[in-house]
C-alpha positions in Angstrom: -11.8 3.5 -1.5 -13.8 0.1 -0.1 -11.5 -2.1 -2.3 -8.3 -0.4 -1.9 -8.9 -1.3 2.2 -10.4 -4.5 1.4 -7.1 -5.7 -1.0 -4.8 -3.8 1.5 -5.9 -6.2 4.4 -5.6 -9.0 3.1 -2.1 -8.6 1.3 -1.1 -7.5 4.5 -2.5 -10.6 6.2 -0.8 -12.9 3.9 2.5 -11.1 3.9 2.5 -11.0 8.0 1.2 -14.4 7.9 4.3 -15.4 5.7 6.7 -13.2 7.9 7.8 -10.8 5.6 7.1 -8.0 7.3 5.3 -7.2 10.6 3.9 -4.1 12.4 5.7 -3.6 15.8 3.3 -0.6 16.7 -0.2 -1.2 15.7 -3.9 -0.8 17.5 -5.0 -3.8 19.2 -2.0 -5.6 19.1 -3.5 -8.8 20.9 -6.4 -8.7 18.3 -5.1 -7.6 15.2 -1.7 -8.6 13.4 -1.7 -6.1 11.1 -1.8 -2.2 11.3 -5.7 -1.8 11.3 -5.3 2.3 11.2 -3.6 2.2 7.9 -5.4 -0.4 5.9 -8.7 1.3 7.5 -7.8 4.9 7.4 -4.7 5.9 5.4 -4.3 3.6 2.7 -7.9 4.7 1.5 -7.6 8.0 1.5 -3.9 8.2 0.1 -5.5 6.0 -2.7 -8.0 8.9 -3.6 -5.7 10.8 -3.5 -3.9 9.1 -5.9 -7.4 8.4 -8.1 -8.3 11.7 -8.0 -4.5 12.8 -9.5 -5.0 9.6 -12.1 -8.3 10.7 -13.1 -6.7 14.3 -14.6 -3.9 12.3 -16.5 -3.6 10.8 -19.9 -2.5 7.3 -20.5 1.6 7.7 -20.3 1.6 10.6 -17.9 -0.7 8.1 -15.8 1.6 5.2 -15.9 4.5 7.2 -14.9 2.3 8.5 -11.8 1.4 5.3 -11.1 5.2 4.3 -10.6 6.1 7.3 -9.5 3.7 6.6 -6.5 5.2 3.3 -5.9 8.5 4.9 -5.5 6.9 7.1 -3.0 5.5 4.7 -1.2 8.4 2.2 -1.1 10.3 5.4 0.2 7.5 6.2 3.2 7.8 2.3 3.9 11.7 2.8 4.5 11.1 5.6 6.3 8.3 3.8 8.7 11.3 1.4 9.2 13.4 3.8 10.3 11.1 4.9 12.7 9.9 1.7 14.2 6.6 1.3 12.7 7.7 -1.3 10.4 9.8 -3.9 10.5 10.9 -6.7 7.3 12.2 -10.0 7.7 15.9 -10.0 6.4 14.6 -12.0 2.9 12.8 -9.0 2.3 14.1 -6.3 -0.8 12.4 -2.9 -1.4 12.3 -3.4 -5.1 9.5 -5.6 -4.1 7.2 -2.8 -2.5 7.9 -0.8 -5.3 6.8 -3.1 -7.4 3.6 -4.4 -4.9 2.5 -0.7 -4.7 2.6 0.1 -8.5 0.7 -3.3 -9.5 -1.5 -2.4 -6.1 -2.7 0.9 -7.7 -2.9 -0.1 -10.9 -5.4 -2.8 -9.7 -7.4 0.0 -7.8 -7.1 2.1 -10.8 -8.9 -0.8 -13.2 -11.2 -1.4 -10.4 -12.0 2.3 -10.2 -12.4 2.7 -14.1 -14.9 -0.5 -14.6 -17.1 0.2 -11.3 -17.2 4.3 -11.0 
């Protein structure tokens, strides 16, 4: 979970700095440009749940689950955007989120396999 939090934090720092998205509602807005509650709590907990489910699956169902989780995460991102918690630039396409979250989960899964 530390790896997921670290990776999520650095990706957010890079993408927020490139002004591809922002977090208008966040803890300590004068200190952090990213949503630290999400990257330090929500992301690791959700990732732990996903990894627990992925461990129970074989190869092809696992790939399908990773893609399904990517779809769910991209949808959840759109919902959070409609609630005003998240803002994308006009250049952003939500398909980026699907591929990004799928790749993120795959990397975390590979890290988990290698080091657990």
